[in-house]
N, C-alpha and C positions, 0 to 999 in steps of 0.2 A: 738938304741936310737930313740926315736920318734922325728920326725921333726915337729917343730911347724909351723902350718899354718900361713903365713904372711898375714896381712890384706892389701887389695888393697886400695890405696888412691884414693878417688873420685876426678876427675878433673872437676871443675865447668865450666871452659871456654875451653872445648875441641873443636875439629873441627866440630863436628855435630851441636853443639849449635851455633857456629859462622855461619855455613851454613844457619840455620833457620833464624837467625837474619838478615843476609844479604838478604835473599829472601824477608823477610818482608819489609825491607827498600826499596828494589828494587820495590816491588809492590806499595808501597806508592808513590814513585817517579813517577812511570808509571801513576798512577791515576792522580797525579797532572799535568803531561804533557798532558794527555787526556782532562782534564777539561780546561786547559789553551787554548788548540787548539780548543775546542768546543765552547767556549763562543763567540769569534769574529764571527763565522759563524752564530750563532743565532742572534747576534746584527746586522750583515750585512743584514740578511734576514728581520729583523724587520724594518731596515732603508729603504730598497727597498719598502716594503709594505706601509710604511707611506708616502714615496715620491710619490708613485702612487696615494694614496688617496688624498694627497695634490693637485696634478695636476688635478685630477678629480673634486675636490671641486672648484679649481680656474676656470676651464672651466665652471662649473655650475654657478659660480658667474658672468663670462663674459656674459653668455646667459641671466641670469636674468637682468643684466644691459642693454643689448640690448632690451629685452622685455619692461623694464621700460621706456626706451627712446621712443619707439613706443607708449606706453600707455600714456606717458606724452604729446606727440604730439596730440593724439586723444583727450585727456582731454582738451588741449588748444582750439581745434576746438569746442568741446562741450560747453566750457565756453563762447566762442564768440557767438555761437548760442543762449545760454541761456541769454546772455546780450541783444541780439537783441529782443528776446521774452519779456524780462522784460521791455524794452523800449516801445514795442508795448502795453503791458499791462498797463503801466503807462499812455500812451496816451488815451487808452480806458477808464481808470478810470477817467481821466480828462474830457473826453467827457460825461461820465455818470454823473459826478458831475455837469457839466454845465446844462445838461437836467433836473436833479433834482432841480437845482436852479430855472430854468424857471418855472417848475411846482409849486414850493414852493411860487414863487412870484405871481402866479395867484390868484386873489382876489375872484374868484367864480368858481363854477363847469363849468359854461358856458365858461369862459375864458380858463379853462383847456381844455375843449373839442375843442375850437377853435385852441388852440396851437397844439393839437394832430392832428386835421384835416389838418392844414397847413403843418405839418411835413410829414404826410402821402402823401399829394399831391405832395410835393417836391420830396420825395423818389420815388413816382410812375413815375414822369417825368424823373428823373435820370435813373430809371430802364428801362423805355421805350427807352431812347436814347441809353443805353448800349445794349439792346436787338437788336435794329436796327443795331448797329455797328457789333455785333456778327453775325447777319443774313447775312449782307453783306460779312463778312469775310468767312462765310461758303460757299457762292456761288463762291468766287474767292479767290486766295491767297492775303494776305495783301500786299499793296504796300510797297516796300522795300525802306525805307528812310535812315536807318543806313547801311553804307557799310564800309568795310575795304579793301582797295586796289581793289574795284570793286566787292567784295564778299558780298552777302546778309547775314544779321545776324538776322534771325527770328526764331531761334530754342531755345528750353529750355535746351537741352543737347548738348554738343560739345565734339568732340574727335579729338585730333591732331594725325596725322600719319606722322612722320618726318623721312626723309632719314638721317641715321647716318653714311653714308659711309665716307671714308677719304676725298674725294673732298669737301663734304659739311662741315664737321667739321673743315677742315683746311682753307678753303677760304670763306665760307659763314656764319659761325656760328654767328658772331655778328649781321648780318642781320636777321638770323632766330630768335635770341633772341628778336630782336626789333619787328618783325612781330607777334610773339606769344604774346608779351606784348600788342601790339596794338589790336589784336583780343580780348584778355581778357578785355581790358579797354573799348572797344565798347559795350561788353555785361555787362550791369550794374549788372545784377543778373541772374544766371541760376540755374537750379536744380541739375546739375551734370557736372563734367568735367572728362576727362580721357586723358592721354598722352601715346602713344605707338610709337615704331619705325616701320619702314617699314617691319620688320620681325614679328611684332605682340608682341614684348617684352614690358612689362609694365615699365614705369619709376619708379613707386612705387610698389614694389612687395607686400607690405601689402594691397594694394588696387586692387590686381589682380582680375579681373572678377566683380568688383563692382565700383560704381561711387565715385569719389572724391567729398566731399561736397564743395560747393562754399563759401569759407570764405576768409577774407583778409589774414589770416595766410597761408591758403593753396595756394593762388595765389603767395604769396612771396616764399613759398617753391618750387613751380613749377619753377619759374624764377631762383632761386638759384641752384636747382638740374640740370636744363637744361644746365647750363654753363659747367659742367664737365661730362655730360652724353654722352658716346660714345660706345654703344653696337655694336656688329657686324651687318653689313648690306650687302645685296646683290644687292642694288640699284633697287629693284623691290617692288612696293607698294602692290602687290597682297596679300601677306601673312597678312599684317597689315589690309587691307580692309576686308578680309575674317574673320579674328579674331574679328574685331570690330562689323561687322554686325551680325555674328552668336551669339556673347555673349550679345550684348546690345540692339538689336532690340526689340521693344515692340510696340504694337498697340496704346497704350495710350501715347507714348512719341514722341516728335518732336526732331529729332536728325540730326546734321550736322557733316560731316567728313571734316577735313581740311588736305589736303595732301601737304606736303612741300618736294620738291626734285629738282634734277638738271639733271638727266639722267635716261635712261632706257637701261641697258646694255645687258640684255639677255631676251629671251622669245618672244612669239608671241603677238603682239598687239591685234589681233583678238581673241586669246585665253583668254587674260585678260578680254576683253570686254564681252565675252560670260560667263566667270566665274562670273563676277560681276553681270551680268544681271540675272543669276539664283539665286544669293543670294539676290539681291536687287529688288525683283519682284514688279511690279506695281499692285495696287488694281483695282477695277472696275472703279474708277474715273480717273485712269491713274497716281495717285500719288505714288511715290516710297516710300519704307520703310524709307530710309534716303536720305538726300541731300549729294552730294559729290562735294566739292569745291577743287580747286588745285592752288598752287602757284609754278611757275617755277623760279628757281634761276640760272642766266646765268653764272655759274662757268666755265664750260668747253667751253662755247661759247666765253667768254672773254680770255680764256687761249689759245685756238687753233682754233678759228673760228667756222664755221658751222659743228660741229662734228655730225656724224651719230646718236650717242646715244642721243644727245641733240634734234635732229629732231624727233627721235622716242618718246622721253619723251613728247615733246610738242604735237605731234599728239595723243598720248595715253590720256594725261590729257584733251585735248580739247574735244575729243570724249567722254571720261568718264564723264566729267562734263555735257556735252550736254545731254547724255542719262539718267542722274540721277539728274535732276532738279537743277544743280549747275552751277558754273562759273569757268572758268580757266583764271588766270592772269599770264602773263609772265612778270617778272620784268626785267628792263633794266640795272640794276646795282647791284653789290654785296655790295655796301657801305650802311651802315645803315643810 
């Protein structure tokens, strides 16, 4: 008997099919895990990059604000100068209007000529007197009538060289502020001012190597800045004098140096005098490049008597002023 072949029943959900489905779900889950772990890394990286850019932009903003402050100060000074020039222009226009009125009121050409002749004669007399005064001044130094603490004030440019050591800033600073203000008040108008410490450091870095314009606003700024100005000092004025003469000396400028200090702690007096003599050479007429004046503040003297550094400072400043057409004044009190 022939055996009938039985048909095999096909199983849809056999083990192989389940393996394939499981592997597929596993792969999908793995992809989801990778994606979830990758996104925070990218986000963190973007956050760090943006934070760095924000800090950079903030720093640039601070720099721009600083530059803006300096430019605004310069603008204020320029506006003050512009106001002065406008006042002068207004006065000149008024004078011109007066002269035109005089000519307009002249009834004839002869009267006009008489007015012109009279004005020319008056101008010639004034010019002759001015020429005589200038000629006398060329033969000798002008007599010093304006003095501050015994120091002559006959220069168009002034430089303060101030000892900013601890003894000065702690015990004599109010007196220093007063003396600087007195010097500035005695000079009604100069062409340039500069303030340095005895190390040659500038009070206003923005004006390093150039003159500070003489305006009311700048004088106030000098007094205000000086109150808290305390750069490092070695109590020796040599560096400041050397920096001032080398940078600002010019043949067409009349310059005076004002040295404020209380002691000379180190170095040779003779070496300082020789160094300054080489820098501040005299011309054929014997006139030095700059005048050097000095004020001595008795800080250490009042604290401990006749200190050797006090004596050295007084000897150095007296000889320095004597050799450089200046004057040394020793103050007898630290009280302003």
